[in-house]
MARZA-380305 format. One line per 8 residues: number of its first residue (from 1); for each residue x, y, z negated of N, C-alpha, C. Coordinates in pm, whole numbers. Layout:
<pts>
NUM> X Y Z X Y Z X Y Z; ...
</pts>
This chain:
<pts>
1> 47 833 2920 15 696 2822 3 775 2696; -148 765 2600 -108 771 2477 -29 715 2367; 30 774 2276 130 735 2183 49 743 2039; 93 629 1949 57 632 1805 202 600 1705; 179 696 1640 327 656 1520 235 573 1417; 283 482 1344 252 428 1255 345 467 1145; 313 541 1062 424 610 987 390 576 808; 523 508 783 545 466 627 556 618 564
9> 486 672 467 473 792 401 558 743 233; 557 648 223 616 592 107 497 624 5; 510 574 -171 452 557 -229 347 685 -270; 405 805 -259 255 900 -300 375 1034 -294; 509 1032 -335 591 1119 -354 632 1226 -188; 624 1354 -180 626 1375 -64 794 1364 3; 879 1375 -127 976 1359 -128 1068 1239 -48; 983 1128 -71 1024 979 -55 978 966 133
17> 968 1057 182 974 1035 329 1093 1026 380; 1108 962 491 1257 974 558 1268 1086 660; 1421 1066 722 1427 1229 831 1344 1145 948; 1326 1026 950 1258 947 1076 1125 974 1078; 1033 941 956 938 1011 939 883 1139 954; 952 1250 918 926 1371 930 943 1394 1071; 1035 1359 1124 1055 1394 1267 920 1299 1342; 854 1204 1308 735 1166 1357 594 1277 1313
25> 621 1309 1213 527 1391 1208 524 1532 1262; 659 1601 1288 655 1719 1369 603 1643 1524; 621 1554 1582 581 1508 1691 440 1455 1700; 358 1445 1633 250 1435 1643 123 1538 1664; 40 1506 1720 -67 1604 1756 -181 1599 1700; -274 1444 1642 -371 1428 1586 -327 1353 1478; -350 1376 1336 -366 1249 1240 -476 1203 1203; -487 1042 1217 -611 1016 1160 -595 947 1036
33> -708 979 963 -707 948 787 -853 861 810; -857 754 746 -1001 700 699 -1041 708 537; -1114 785 529 -1194 845 371 -1244 746 310; -1205 705 227 -1240 612 111 -1347 662 17; -1388 756 49 -1534 787 -43 -1479 898 -142; -1591 962 -209 -1521 1065 -330 -1453 1011 -415; -1481 858 -483 -1416 842 -573 -1274 807 -560; -1220 791 -452 -1071 798 -427 -1048 960 -287
41> -1087 1037 -328 -1085 1120 -263 -933 1185 -289; -892 1144 -374 -722 1206 -409 -646 1160 -330; -684 1030 -226 -589 989 -197 -584 1062 -40; -712 1099 11 -698 1176 99 -623 1333 94; -616 1350 -19 -556 1507 -84 -416 1474 -72; -392 1338 -124 -214 1304 -137 -189 1307 1; -225 1277 103 -191 1268 268 -195 1419 286; -260 1510 254 -295 1618 300 -153 1703 214
49> -118 1672 116 1 1722 50 138 1707 116; 146 1566 168 256 1516 232 276 1603 389; 142 1646 458 157 1724 573 233 1864 542; 129 1908 432 161 2040 424 297 2061 346; 358 1949 286 521 1966 247 612 1950 369; 560 1904 467 649 1898 585 635 1988 714; 502 2000 701 467 2060 833 384 2234 787; 411 2318 864 336 2440 824 209 2426 832
57> 140 2487 715 0 2467 709 -80 2526 802; -166 2458 850 -276 2512 935 -219 2467 1097; -102 2409 1111 -57 2354 1250 -105 2244 1304; -129 2149 1169 -176 2022 1246 -323 2003 1240; -403 1911 1350 -504 1840 1355 -515 1708 1263; -663 1740 1174 -660 1616 1105 -791 1580 1167; -820 1412 1151 -931 1385 1222 -1005 1275 1119; -1084 1284 1059 -1114 1163 961 -1248 1103 992
65> -1230 955 928 -1362 891 969 -1369 765 836; -1512 718 781 -1521 656 695 -1447 538 685; -1397 475 626 -1343 342 607 -1484 247 563; -1482 152 644 -1552 55 629 -1567 -4 528; -1685 -86 422 -1683 -102 351 -1618 -288 313; -1537 -339 223 -1534 -449 233 -1580 -568 136; -1582 -678 182 -1685 -751 89 -1577 -804 -11; -1572 -755 -136 -1454 -783 -249 -1519 -870 -364
73> -1639 -932 -309 -1691 -1041 -372 -1672 -1207 -321; -1637 -1208 -198 -1598 -1276 -116 -1461 -1385 -179; -1459 -1479 -233 -1387 -1594 -273 -1357 -1729 -210; -1247 -1807 -222 -1231 -1899 -216 -1190 -1924 -22; -1286 -1992 30 -1245 -2030 175 -1321 -1854 257; -1401 -1830 173 -1471 -1686 215 -1405 -1554 270; -1281 -1572 157 -1175 -1462 167 -1125 -1422 286; -1051 -1498 362 -990 -1443 466 -1101 -1437 595
81> -1211 -1476 569 -1324 -1438 714 -1335 -1300 665; -1378 -1255 523 -1409 -1167 486 -1292 -1025 522; -1202 -1072 471 -1093 -934 554 -1084 -960 680; -1121 -1049 767 -1114 -1046 938 -1224 -962 987; -1324 -1003 899 -1431 -920 952 -1423 -770 897; -1352 -731 823 -1317 -596 747 -1218 -543 888; -1121 -629 925 -1024 -514 971 -1092 -536 1140; -1163 -613 1173 -1253 -604 1300 -1291 -500 1311
89> -1389 -420 1204 -1482 -322 1173 -1391 -181 1207; -1264 -202 1092 -1148 -103 1140 -1105 -83 1213; -1074 -205 1326 -1067 -197 1475 -1136 -110 1585; -1288 -124 1561 -1373 -65 1622 -1377 93 1591; -1339 157 1453 -1313 270 1421 -1185 329 1474; -1078 237 1507 -948 294 1515 -964 318 1702; -1026 219 1727 -1055 240 1923 -1147 394 1928; -1232 372 1876 -1284 510 1918 -1220 635 1878
97> -1135 643 1765 -1081 805 1743 -967 790 1846; -879 674 1899 -811 703 1950 -864 751 2106; -981 694 2162 -1027 687 2297 -1081 846 2285; -1192 881 2175 -1259 1009 2183 -1157 1142 2132; -1048 1113 2035 -999 1203 1981 -880 1247 2002; -812 1154 2099 -671 1157 2172 -654 1198 2329; -568 1285 2383 -584 1319 2509 -516 1187 2549; -501 1174 2693 -431 1104 2746 -260 1090 2756
105> -228 1217 2728 -73 1238 2708 -46 1294 2546; -140 1287 2488 -98 1316 2333 -79 1242 2245; 10 1224 2105 38 1110 2030 -42 1183 1907; -97 1044 1828 -186 1043 1729 -78 963 1611; -157 968 1514 -49 914 1379 -169 833 1281; -108 748 1234 -183 676 1118 -44 662 1019; -65 744 896 -27 783 751 -59 644 699; 91 536 657 46 424 595 120 442 471
113> 19 415 344 98 407 218 219 312 200; 331 347 165 423 242 119 514 236 249; 513 122 308 559 50 412 497 -34 500; 447 15 639 382 -48 716 387 -188 743; 494 -275 694 518 -386 730 488 -470 604; 447 -396 500 428 -481 357 284 -503 310; 218 -560 336 96 -594 279 -9 -464 353; 30 -473 460 -69 -344 545 -118 -392 650
121> -235 -336 717 -309 -413 794 -308 -315 948; -246 -223 963 -244 -98 1049 -203 -194 1170; -87 -242 1144 -28 -289 1319 -92 -410 1376; -168 -480 1298 -233 -606 1335 -360 -527 1376; -421 -446 1326 -528 -360 1376 -535 -301 1508; -414 -275 1516 -340 -180 1639 -377 -273 1770; -277 -403 1706 -252 -492 1828 -411 -575 1830; -496 -578 1760 -657 -593 1796 -679 -518 1903
129> -682 -370 1867 -770 -290 1945 -667 -265 2102; -566 -277 2079 -511 -317 2249 -541 -444 2317; -564 -555 2216 -623 -707 2299 -773 -651 2356; -820 -570 2320 -980 -573 2329 -985 -486 2495; -862 -447 2503 -850 -349 2644 -922 -266 2687; -975 -194 2595 -1102 -88 2619 -1019 77 2665; -869 67 2563 -785 186 2569 -638 153 2568; -573 230 2592 -422 210 2620 -349 263 2580
137> -262 247 2475 -179 307 2438 -7 258 2369; 96 357 2330 201 261 2324 200 311 2176; 268 251 2075 245 282 1945 408 204 1874; 464 343 1774 593 275 1695 545 294 1561; 679 209 1498 627 169 1331 755 255 1316; 710 322 1218 837 417 1121 836 352 979; 928 281 948 930 250 817 936 361 695; 881 284 581 887 413 458 935 350 320
145> 912 409 211 974 349 109 852 270 5; 850 194 7 765 79 -25 707 123 -187; 593 74 -210 569 72 -365 677 -9 -447; 705 -119 -406 798 -214 -454 950 -152 -483; 1009 -86 -361 1114 -12 -401 1097 86 -503; 1013 187 -479 974 279 -598 958 198 -733; 888 122 -737 903 50 -876 1028 9 -958; 1132 -47 -880 1196 -86 -944 1296 -3 -940
153> 1307 136 -875 1422 247 -836 1372 305 -991; 1240 327 -1042 1176 420 -1145 1216 347 -1232; 1204 226 -1247 1290 131 -1392 1399 130 -1414; 1491 154 -1298 1623 131 -1313 1699 4 -1322; 1634 -85 -1209 1665 -233 -1204 1665 -291 -1063; 1684 -428 -1059 1718 -457 -886 1616 -572 -865; 1543 -605 -764 1473 -667 -699 1475 -824 -771; 1618 -823 -731 1682 -975 -758 1784 -986 -862
161> 1814 -1095 -916 1973 -1113 -984 2085 -1199 -905; 2181 -1169 -927 2281 -1259 -841 2258 -1380 -784; 2258 -1361 -643 2259 -1523 -616 2075 -1601 -624; 2038 -1505 -664 1880 -1593 -671 1787 -1483 -553; 1696 -1584 -540 1566 -1512 -453 1474 -1436 -525; 1410 -1334 -454 1299 -1304 -508 1155 -1314 -422; 1055 -1294 -473 916 -1366 -374 806 -1231 -424; 800 -1176 -298 641 -1077 -361 515 -1166 -307
169> 415 -1170 -391 330 -1244 -355 186 -1160 -412; 61 -1187 -417 -38 -1155 -466 -76 -1184 -607; -161 -1084 -667 -234 -1168 -812 -308 -1295 -785; -374 -1309 -650 -451 -1417 -599 -328 -1531 -647; -231 -1528 -555 -151 -1642 -533 -92 -1670 -687; -57 -1574 -728 13 -1583 -880 -98 -1659 -1004; -209 -1629 -962 -303 -1695 -1040 -309 -1877 -1049; -262 -1908 -905 -259 -2052 -888 -143 -2117 -958
177> -24 -2035 -1006 108 -2108 -1079 197 -1992 -1021; 293 -1990 -1104 425 -1924 -1075 521 -1990 -982; 548 -1923 -919 619 -2002 -778 751 -2098 -813; 778 -2187 -731 863 -2282 -764 994 -2202 -759; 1117 -2248 -783 1233 -2187 -798 1254 -2084 -747; 1182 -2002 -814 1191 -1823 -847 1201 -1766 -947; 1258 -1680 -989 1239 -1627 -1150 1214 -1496 -1122; 1192 -1402 -995 1180 -1275 -1020 1075 -1250 -932
185> 937 -1238 -916 826 -1237 -868 782 -1084 -858; 742 -1034 -778 678 -903 -762 539 -926 -720; 449 -884 -771 303 -900 -776 243 -763 -710; 189 -790 -610 85 -633 -528 -69 -699 -542; -154 -623 -506 -295 -652 -532 -359 -704 -635; -344 -674 -730 -381 -797 -869 -482 -714 -950; -593 -723 -893 -714 -625 -965 -804 -719 -1110; -682 -856 -1108 -729 -920 -1265 -634 -920 -1367
193> -524 -827 -1330 -412 -869 -1417 -375 -977 -1474; -340 -1059 -1363 -284 -1183 -1373 -176 -1220 -1459; -101 -1079 -1472 12 -1134 -1596 -51 -1189 -1692; -141 -1168 -1746 -215 -1182 -1907 -133 -1346 -1926; -195 -1422 -1803 -164 -1558 -1811 -10 -1610 -1843; 40 -1546 -1805 208 -1556 -1841 241 -1499 -1982; 163 -1445 -2091 205 -1377 -2181 256 -1448 -2300; 258 -1591 -2284 329 -1678 -2395 473 -1706 -2319
201> 518 -1678 -2232 609 -1725 -2185 727 -1636 -2195; 846 -1693 -2114 1010 -1599 -2188 970 -1532 -2055; 966 -1369 -2019 952 -1344 -1902 960 -1189 -1946; 1009 -1080 -1839 980 -935 -1874 891 -886 -1788; 839 -751 -1798 731 -716 -1703 805 -573 -1651; 801 -523 -1551 801 -406 -1543 665 -345 -1412; 649 -268 -1494 473 -222 -1418 487 -82 -1416; 412 -60 -1267 401 80 -1283 243 90 -1199
209> 172 199 -1181 89 263 -1111 61 398 -1090; 35 414 -967 42 554 -950 167 614 -898; 234 499 -856 394 504 -837 405 683 -740; 482 763 -799 509 824 -662 464 964 -649; 330 954 -774 221 1082 -765 233 1142 -924; 179 1260 -928 170 1312 -1063 112 1241 -1168; 19 1134 -1131 -41 1053 -1187 26 938 -1244; 170 876 -1214 255 798 -1258 283 714 -1382
217> 236 580 -1427 245 542 -1513 350 393 -1537; 458 395 -1616 500 320 -1586 515 229 -1751; 533 80 -1742 579 71 -1901 648 -82 -1867; 727 -144 -1936 815 -266 -1941 841 -327 -2078; 915 -425 -2061 945 -493 -2206 911 -642 -2191; 890 -728 -2266 861 -839 -2289 748 -875 -2282; 685 -949 -2184 583 -984 -2173 444 -1009 -2238; 481 -1096 -2354 390 -1095 -2495 400 -928 -2562
225> 471 -861 -2534 478 -721 -2638 419 -617 -2492; 440 -623 -2406 419 -513 -2292 264 -555 -2219; 242 -673 -2215 105 -707 -2174 -17 -637 -2214; -15 -631 -2393 -162 -574 -2430 -119 -420 -2419; -12 -337 -2394 2 -210 -2382 -58 -201 -2251; -20 -274 -2142 -29 -246 -2007 -210 -252 -1972; -244 -342 -2037 -410 -364 -2052 -457 -248 -2115; -409 -164 -2172 -475 -50 -2241 -447 52 -2133
233> -324 65 -2131 -301 183 -2012 -404 181 -1871; -410 64 -1843 -422 27 -1681 -585 58 -1727; -677 41 -1812 -808 49 -1832 -814 180 -1851; -741 248 -1906 -791 396 -1964 -754 458 -1796; -661 457 -1753 -643 518 -1582 -749 481 -1497; -778 395 -1510 -912 337 -1447 -1031 384 -1483; -1063 427 -1586 -1163 493 -1657 -1141 638 -1615; -1049 708 -1642 -1017 861 -1592 -1015 888 -1437
241> -977 794 -1357 -942 811 -1199 -1066 744 -1146; -1092 657 -1185 -1233 553 -1092 -1144 468 -1050; -1019 433 -983 -961 344 -932 -833 353 -984; -734 232 -942 -589 223 -977 -514 178 -853; -427 175 -824 -290 102 -728 -170 73 -861; -181 -48 -833 -54 -79 -928 39 -171 -876; 135 -212 -943 251 -339 -866 322 -355 -980; 358 -486 -1002 454 -506 -1106 568 -602 -1091
249> 699 -609 -1151 774 -731 -1132 764 -768 -1273; 766 -932 -1238 790 -1048 -1355 951 -1115 -1323; 1002 -1123 -1468 1147 -1160 -1425 1130 -1267 -1571; 1161 -1368 -1505 1129 -1515 -1611 1305 -1547 -1624; 1335 -1582 -1763 1460 -1659 -1759 1480 -1792 -1743; 1593 -1769 -1675 1574 -1930 -1600 1583 -2035 -1693; 1648 -2001 -1824 1649 -2117 -1923 1522 -2172 -1952; 1404 -2068 -1942 1272 -2117 -1985 1186 -2231 -1879
257> 1269 -2222 -1761 1202 -2316 -1668 1140 -2455 -1748
</pts>
């Protein structure tokens, strides 16, 4: 039976891998990587750097395939179907890679940024591949340090306050309004800098981009003061690299509700 490891590799720092993740790397025959094109080629290189940090160079086999494009213009009711089409296209690629590049008794691995259980599609895609019934395999999930955990660690703060909940959401959902009865909100996948619409409120923001990599950028403070600085840092970084991955925590003063 083929075996697949879904390995959480943290936010980018090779030192963030757990011992379990390192053992999974060491027991893998083939590593599968989806190439996102020249603009994001450094994401592929970061994965290579992680492998080189924990495995003897030249001892592992790497198989790359081009990641399918997703319709990022789809909004409203078209958003979920667009994501579904993209995931199905990925499932077709995963199915081919596993069937053609992995022997019947070999093990393969997908290296997942952060934690595979938090805003990542790999588990769902592998389930779709199994559901098609064309290729059989077993798989295990190795948790990783998420960008959320790395963000608050770098800012030396916690996710929540005593006896209070924390919510993790997306920029798309935050644009619909601040969650009720929650004062600490982590926002991921925010391409539109939704935090700007809360710049007149009594909140603090803890923001980070490229967390865990040599390009890491951090900013924090009262949102009215920090928002313009974050906008500038974000624009400069995107211009310099061509892409950006960022995450932030919004912390509201409960008395301001």
